[in-house]
N, C-alpha and C positions, 0 to 999 in steps of 0.2 A: 748584808746583815738583816736577820729577820726581825719582826716586830717585837718579839719577846726580848731579844738581845738589846734592841734600842731602848726599850723601857728599863731594862736592868741597868744599862749604862747610864741612863738619865737619873736613876734613883741611887746609884752607887757612888759614894764619895771615895774616890780612889787615891790611895797613898802609895806612891812608887818607892820601893825600898831598894837601894843599891845592894845587890847581892852577887855581883859577878865573881867575887872572890871564892864563892862556893860553886861557881860554874852554873849558876841559875840564869837562863836566858828568857824566862817568862816574866812579864811585868808583874811585880809583886803587889799585892793588895792587902792591907791590914784588915782582917776580917771584922774587927770591931767597927770599922767605918762602913761596912756593908749594911744593906737592909737586914732586918731581923731574920727574915727567911727568904731565901731564893727558892722559887718553886722548882720542883723536879718534874721532868717529863720523860716518859719512856719513848725512845726514838723508834720510829718505824722504818723499815726498809722501803726502797722505791717500789711502786706498785707492781712493776714487772717481775719482781723477785718474790712476791708474797707466796705464790704457790710453790716455787722452788724451795723457799725457806721452810714451808710446812712439810715438804717431802724430806728435807734434810733432818728436821726434827724427828721424823719417823725412823730414819736410818740410825740416828743416835739412840732413840728411845721408842721402840715399836708400839708401846702403849698408846701413843698419840694417834695411831692409825684410824680408829673409828671416827675421828673428827675430820679427817682429810676429805672423805667422800662428801660429807655434808658441805664442806667449804666449796668443793667443785660445783655442786649443784647451785651455788649462789654466784657463779662466775659472772653472769650478766649484771647482777646487782653490785658486785665488787668493783666494776668499772666506775660506778658512780661513788661508791664508798668502800675503798679497799681495806679500811680499818677493820671491817667486819670479819675478814679472814683471820686476823690475829686475835680477834675476840673469841674465835672458835678453836684456835689451835694453840696447844701448850708448847712451851719451848724448853722443857726440862732436859737435863743432860743424862738422866737415867741413873739407876742404882749402882752401877759399877764404879768402883773407886777411880777417881780421875784427878789429874793434876793439870791445872790450866796455867800457862805461862803469862807473865805480865811484863809489859814494857812501857816506856814513857816517851811521849812524842817530843817533848822539849828536853834540853839538858836540865837535869834535876839532881839536886844534892843527894848523895848516897844516904844520909840519915833520913831525909824526907821519903825517899823511895822505900827504905826499910819500914818506916813508920806506917806508910799507906798500906803496904803489903801485909804487915802485921795485923792491921785492922780488918783487912779483907779476910784474913784467915780466922777471924773470930767465929765465923760460921762453921769452921772445921771442928769446933768443940763437939758437935753432934753430927755433922754431915761428912760424907765420905769424899767430898771434893775439897781440894786445897789449891793454893795459889803460890807460885814461885816466880821470882824475877828472872828475866832473861835479857841479855844484851842484844839479842836478835829481835825480830818482830814477834811480839807475844800474841797469844790468843786474845788477851785483853790488852788494849792499848789506851793509855790514859793521857789526856791533855789537861793542863791547868789554865788554858786560855779562856777567853770570853765565851759566853753562851750558857752560863748557869751550871746546874747540876743535872746530869742525865746519864742514862745507859741504854744500850740496846738490850732486848730481852733474851736471856738464855742463849740458845743455839743460833739465834739470829746473828750473833757476832761473827759466825763463820762466813757470812756472806758480805761482810764489810771489807772493802779494799784495804790492803795492808798499809797504805799511806793515810788512812783515816782513823781517827780514834774511835773506840767503842764505848768509852766512858769519859765524861767531862767533870772535872772538879775545879771549877773556876776559882782561881786565886789562892789555892791551898799552899801554905808554906809551913816552915817549922814554927812560925809565930802564930799560926792558927790555933785557937783554943782546942784543948784535948776533947772537950765535949762535942765539938763539931766533927772531929774524926769519928767519934762514936755515932753521931746522928747521921752524917752525910755519907762518909765512906762505906760504912756498913749497910746503909740503905741502898746505895747504888750497887754495891756488890750483891745485895739481895736480888736486884733486877737482873744482874749478870747470871745469877743462878736460876732465873726464870720466874721469880716471884713478882707478881703485879702489885698495884697499890691496894692496900687493905681498905682504904676509905671508899673503894668502889664496890663495897658490899651494900646491898639494897637497904638494909636496916640503918646504915649510916647515911646513905644518900637521901633517904626519906626525911632526915632531920635538916637538910640543907634547903634554904630558901633560894630558889633558882635565880630570881632577878637580882637578889643581893649578891649572889655568887658571881654573876656576870659582871656586876659593877666592881666588886672587890678584885677579881683576877685581871680585869682590864686595867684597873688602877695600879695594882701592885706588880703584875707580870707582863702587861701589855697583850694579854690573850684576848682574841675575839670570842664570840659566843660558841662557834663551832669547836674551838680548841678547848674551851671550858667544858663543853659537853663531852668531848673525847677524854679529857684528862681527869675530870672530877665527877661528872654527873651520869656517866654511863655505867649501870650496874653490871657486875660479873654475872655470868650464868649461874643459877642456883645449883645446877648439876656439877659445877666446877669447884664448889666450896667445901667438899669433903666432910660435911656434917659438923663443922666447928662453928661456934658462934662468932660474930664479928668482934674484933678486938681493937678498940681505938687506941690502945697503948702499944700496939705492934710497931716495930721499927719501920714497917712498910706503910704505915698510916700517916697521912698528912696531918700537920697541926693546923686546924682551921678555927678562926675566931668565932666567938659567940655572936658577933655582929652579922654573920651570914646564916645562922641556924634559926629554925623556926621557934625553938624554945629559949633562945638567947644564951644557951650553955655552949661553951666551946667544945670542939672535938680535940681532945688534948694531944693526940698524936704520940708517936713513940720517939724517944731520944736515944734508945739503945736496943739491942736485941733482947727481948724478954723471954720468959720461960716458955710461953706459948710458941714464939718464933723458933726457939731451939727444938721444941718437940716436933713442930711442923717440918723443920729442916731434916730432922732425924727420920721422919716418915717418908719424905720425898727422896732423900739421899742417905739411906741407912748404912751405917758402918757395918762391917761383917758381923752377923749374928746380933744385929741391933734392931730387929723388927722389919716389918714390911714397908714397901714404898707405897706412895699414893700417886694419884694422877691429877689431873686437869685443873688449871686455873685459866685466867684470861690474860689480856693485855690491853694496852691502849697505845696511843700513837703520837708520833711527830715524824714527818717525812723528811729525810735527807735526800740529797740528789747527787747522782753521779751517772756517767754514761754507761750504756750496756757493755761497751768495750772494756770498762774498768771492773766489771763484775769478777768476783773470785771464781776461778775455774772449778769444775767438779773434782778434778784431780787434787787441787790444793785443799779443798774442803775435806776430801777423804783422808788426806795426809794429816790434817789437823785433828780430825776425829780420832784416828788411830794413835797419833803421837801423844795425845793427852791422857790416854788410858794408862793406869798403873798396872804393870805386869807383875 
């Protein structure tokens, strides 16, 4: 168990709910007993897969290609800090209409599965990507076990072994408040679509008191300083921001308290997909005759581990890319 998980476990008052009649094998947790906010982190692939993942992103969406060469030039530096590769490489799925399959790691009630997938498809209002449940191993694999809320970024999910989840929604049940489905499920789905954290815009980061942020995230999430730097304090490249102003009400923005900002005013964060989010999704994933696509954002990191023998094969990745396209 990592440090973050231990801290969340220590902070969380867990109420186990007997739900076997519904076929639910996950330990249930009453969301009202959880901390007010469980931090989200974007998972990063093991270091040995970072360049392959960048190349996969190019196969799916060639617009990413200019960033790959710059990443290779940094190979020596990446050994010490592999996160920098993902900061330079976008993981969008491209403008072609696509349907990503979704499966669940644990036995999950049908009504809960439908509810989660329905919220994932909220992005489909303006985007040409949709999600559909499958009984097989999905492109997106969801667990509701411990570990908080997280997702791999965009096309990185293609490199995650089939017995590993690509998204985690700790403790979600039919008893979870509807507002949390809006805030958390839609946020994590945004990461699956390739959207990073909006709070990593320089204008927002400049409002944060670094020392207060270190103390706050160590206390609430169990994060060390390096993790806070990666998840909160590293700004996106200005070239990746597509000319739009920072939006602290975006669904992709953290809710951060005034206690860690320099002016004492909170960064309110988003609780649902807003108009700016929908417009941005339409630019990146335009529906037919719905405008042009856009390019580049960044990412941040958390590293998971598996052996190289467990890596997803190139053949499997190619099959996943092709099968998700809507013909």
